[in-house]
C-alpha positions as CSV (number, residue, x, y, z in Angstrom):
1,M,27.2,-12.4,-11.2
2,L,24.2,-10.2,-10.3
3,D,24.8,-6.4,-10.0
4,Y,24.0,-5.1,-6.5
5,Q,24.1,-1.9,-4.5
6,L,26.3,-2.2,-1.4
7,I,25.3,-0.2,1.7
8,R,27.8,-0.4,4.6
9,S,27.2,0.5,8.2
10,N,29.2,0.5,11.5
11,R,26.0,-0.5,13.3
12,R,25.4,-3.7,11.4
13,K,26.7,-7.1,12.7
14,T,25.5,-9.3,9.9
15,I,24.9,-9.2,6.1
16,A,21.3,-8.6,4.8
17,L,20.1,-9.1,1.2
18,Q,17.0,-7.4,-0.2
19,V,15.4,-7.0,-3.6
20,K,13.6,-3.7,-3.9
21,Q,12.0,-2.6,-7.2
22,G,14.0,-5.2,-9.1
23,Q,17.4,-4.1,-7.6
24,V,19.5,-6.1,-5.3
25,L,20.5,-4.3,-2.1
26,V,23.2,-5.6,0.2
27,R,23.6,-4.2,3.7
28,A,26.8,-5.2,5.4
29,P,29.2,-4.2,8.2
30,H,32.4,-2.3,7.2
31,F,34.6,-5.2,8.3
32,V,33.2,-7.7,5.9
33,H,35.4,-8.2,2.8
34,K,33.8,-7.7,-0.6
35,Q,34.7,-11.2,-1.7
36,I,32.6,-12.7,1.1
37,I,29.7,-10.5,-0.2
38,N,30.3,-11.7,-3.8
39,D,30.3,-15.3,-2.6
40,L,27.0,-14.8,-0.8
41,I,25.5,-13.2,-3.9
42,Y,26.6,-16.2,-5.9
43,T,25.2,-18.7,-3.3
44,K,21.9,-16.9,-3.2
45,S,21.6,-16.1,-6.9
46,A,18.7,-18.5,-7.5
47,W,16.6,-16.9,-4.7
48,L,17.6,-13.4,-5.9
49,H,16.6,-14.1,-9.5
50,A,13.3,-15.5,-8.3
51,K,12.6,-12.3,-6.3
52,I,13.5,-10.1,-9.2
53,A,11.2,-12.1,-11.5
54,E,8.4,-11.9,-8.9
55,Q,8.7,-8.2,-8.6
56,S,8.7,-7.7,-12.4
57,H,5.5,-9.7,-12.6
58,T,4.0,-7.6,-9.8
59,A,4.9,-4.4,-11.7
60,L,3.0,-5.6,-14.7
61,Q,-0.1,-6.0,-12.6
62,C,0.1,-2.5,-11.0
63,F,-2.8,-0.2,-11.7
64,S,-1.7,2.2,-14.4
65,F,-4.4,5.0,-14.5
66,K,-5.6,4.2,-18.1
67,Q,-9.1,4.0,-19.6
68,G,-10.6,0.6,-18.8
69,D,-8.2,-0.4,-16.1
70,T,-9.6,-2.1,-13.0
71,L,-8.9,-1.1,-9.4
72,F,-10.3,-2.0,-6.0
73,F,-12.7,0.1,-4.1
74,L,-13.8,-1.3,-0.7
75,G,-12.7,-4.8,-1.8
76,H,-14.6,-4.8,-5.1
77,K,-13.1,-4.4,-8.5
78,V,-14.3,-1.3,-10.4
79,C,-13.6,-0.2,-13.9
80,L,-12.0,3.1,-14.6
81,N,-13.9,5.4,-16.9
82,I,-12.3,8.7,-18.0
83,N,-14.4,11.5,-19.3
84,Y,-13.9,15.3,-20.0
85,A,-16.0,18.3,-19.0
86,E,-15.6,21.9,-17.8
87,R,-15.1,20.8,-14.2
88,A,-13.0,17.9,-12.8
89,E,-14.8,15.4,-10.5
90,T,-14.8,11.7,-9.6
91,F,-17.8,9.5,-8.8
92,L,-18.8,5.9,-8.5
93,T,-21.7,4.4,-10.4
94,T,-23.3,0.9,-10.6
95,V,-23.4,-0.4,-14.1
96,T,-24.9,-3.9,-13.3
97,D,-25.3,-5.9,-10.2
98,D,-21.7,-7.2,-10.7
99,I,-20.0,-4.2,-12.2
100,S,-19.3,-0.8,-10.9
101,Q,-17.6,2.1,-12.6
102,L,-15.3,4.7,-11.2
103,T,-15.5,7.8,-13.4
104,V,-12.8,10.4,-13.4
105,V,-13.8,13.6,-15.2
106,L,-10.8,15.7,-16.3
107,T,-11.1,19.2,-17.6
108,K,-11.3,19.5,-21.4
109,R,-7.7,20.6,-21.8
110,Y,-6.6,17.0,-21.1
111,K,-8.7,15.6,-24.0
112,E,-6.0,16.4,-26.5
113,H,-3.5,14.2,-24.7
114,T,-3.5,10.4,-25.4
115,N,-4.5,8.0,-22.7
116,D,-0.9,6.9,-22.0
117,N,0.6,10.5,-22.1
118,E,2.4,11.2,-18.8
119,L,0.5,14.5,-18.2
120,H,-2.8,12.7,-18.7
121,L,-1.9,9.8,-16.3
122,V,-0.7,12.2,-13.6
123,A,-4.0,14.1,-13.9
124,V,-6.0,10.9,-13.5
125,K,-3.9,9.8,-10.5
126,K,-4.4,13.2,-8.8
127,Q,-8.2,13.0,-9.2
128,L,-8.3,9.5,-7.8
129,E,-6.2,10.5,-4.9
130,I,-8.5,13.4,-4.1
131,F,-11.5,11.0,-4.3
132,F,-9.9,8.3,-2.1
133,K,-8.8,10.8,0.5
134,Q,-12.4,12.3,0.7
135,Q,-13.8,8.8,1.1
136,A,-11.2,7.9,3.8
137,H,-12.1,11.0,5.8
138,T,-15.8,10.1,5.6
139,M,-15.3,6.4,6.6
140,L,-12.1,6.1,8.5
141,L,-12.4,8.8,11.2
142,P,-15.8,7.5,12.6
143,K,-14.5,3.9,12.3
144,V,-11.3,4.7,14.3
145,T,-13.4,6.5,16.9
146,N,-15.8,3.6,17.2
147,L,-13.1,0.9,17.4
148,S,-11.2,3.0,19.9
149,Q,-14.2,3.1,22.2
150,L,-14.8,-0.7,21.8
151,T,-11.1,-1.6,22.5
152,Q,-10.6,1.2,25.1
153,L,-7.4,2.0,23.2
154,K,-7.4,5.8,22.7
155,P,-5.0,7.6,20.4
156,K,-3.8,11.1,21.0
157,A,-4.4,12.1,17.4
158,I,-5.5,10.6,14.1
159,K,-4.1,11.6,10.7
160,I,-5.0,10.4,7.2
161,R,-2.3,10.6,4.5
162,Q,-0.8,8.5,1.8
163,Y,2.1,6.1,2.4
164,S,4.0,4.3,-0.3
165,A,4.6,1.1,1.6
166,R,2.3,0.8,4.6
167,W,-1.3,1.0,5.6
168,G,-0.9,2.7,8.9
169,S,1.5,3.7,11.7
170,C,1.6,4.4,15.4
171,N,4.3,6.5,17.0
172,S,5.6,6.8,20.6
173,K,3.4,9.9,21.2
174,G,0.3,7.8,20.7
175,E,-0.6,9.3,17.3
176,L,-2.1,7.1,14.6
177,S,-1.7,7.7,10.9
178,F,-3.7,5.8,8.2
179,N,-3.1,5.5,4.4
180,Y,-6.2,6.8,2.6
181,L,-5.6,4.1,-0.1
182,M,-7.0,1.8,2.5
183,M,-10.3,2.5,0.8
184,M,-9.3,-0.1,-1.8
185,L,-9.6,-2.8,0.9
186,P,-12.7,-4.7,2.1
187,E,-14.3,-3.2,5.2
188,N,-13.3,-6.1,7.4
189,V,-9.6,-5.7,6.3
190,I,-9.9,-1.9,7.1
191,D,-11.2,-2.8,10.5
192,Y,-8.2,-5.2,11.0
193,I,-5.7,-2.4,10.1
194,V,-7.4,0.0,12.5
195,V,-7.3,-2.5,15.3
196,H,-3.7,-3.4,14.5
197,E,-2.6,0.3,14.9
198,L,-4.8,0.8,18.0
199,C,-3.0,-2.2,19.6
200,H,0.3,-0.5,19.0
201,L,-0.8,2.1,21.5
202,R,-0.1,-0.6,24.1
203,F,2.7,-2.5,22.5
204,L,4.8,-0.6,20.1
205,N,6.2,-3.8,18.5
206,H,5.1,-7.1,17.0
207,S,5.7,-9.2,20.0
208,K,3.6,-12.2,21.2
209,D,1.7,-9.9,23.6
210,F,0.9,-7.6,20.7
211,W,-0.6,-10.3,18.5
212,Q,-2.5,-11.7,21.5
213,L,-4.1,-8.3,22.0
214,V,-5.0,-8.1,18.3
215,S,-6.6,-11.5,18.4
216,I,-8.7,-10.4,21.4
217,H,-10.2,-7.4,19.5
218,F,-10.1,-8.9,16.0
219,P,-10.0,-12.8,16.2
220,Q,-10.2,-13.2,12.4
221,Y,-7.0,-11.2,11.7
222,H,-5.3,-14.1,9.9
223,Q,-8.0,-13.9,7.2
224,A,-7.5,-10.2,6.8
225,K,-3.7,-10.6,6.5
226,S,-4.2,-13.4,3.9
227,W,-6.4,-11.1,1.8
228,L,-3.7,-8.4,1.8
229,K,-1.0,-10.9,0.8
230,E,-3.1,-12.4,-1.9
231,H,-4.0,-9.1,-3.5
232,Q,-0.8,-7.2,-2.8
233,S,0.2,-6.8,-6.4
234,Q,-3.2,-5.3,-7.3
235,L,-3.0,-2.7,-4.6
236,V,0.0,-0.8,-6.0
237,W,-0.4,2.6,-7.7
238,R,2.5,3.3,-9.9
239,L,2.8,5.5,-13.0
240,P,4.2,3.4,-15.9
């Protein structure tokens, strides 16, 4: 039988199965006997094995911060080029009509480390995060302001940060937060995410009314969601 982590709660009424980073999680009420959980794991084993295999495949596709890797910038694949100089910087250049290159310049002290050395990878990741955050501040803040005026949905505050598992959020205070890694996405998908979070200012849920409001302000939202789903595995940043 598959190994699993059991999380019990007095608030739960039903059993829930989840596969997260290749590990099976079981959330269950305290009153459910462990044999019932074991039987459920056995019954769902095919589905669980499939999910574990799918996540393992996804992990192999994750961007790994090494020379020659490809990542997305505004929906286009760019090639990572790593150089060394006195001062660290990151910039985007066009190589041909079809190929762009994102160059990360590290200080010379990193040159002695191999491309897959953890210290080297962390340094590349940090430089890329600085670049993406700068780009997000340049593009996202004016975009949110413009779409807010068009939709007449006005947030109390706008923050840009990095999330591990979401593109944006809206809280009950009317404050919006956006993941600066959104700069990997095509501009129309970025627009969808901004509109999505703006609509949460009126409906802090994913009800039928919420999606109807999204469709009014962004009728092609299904295509944007499809792009995100199709490219999900290539939008993950994870150190090997």
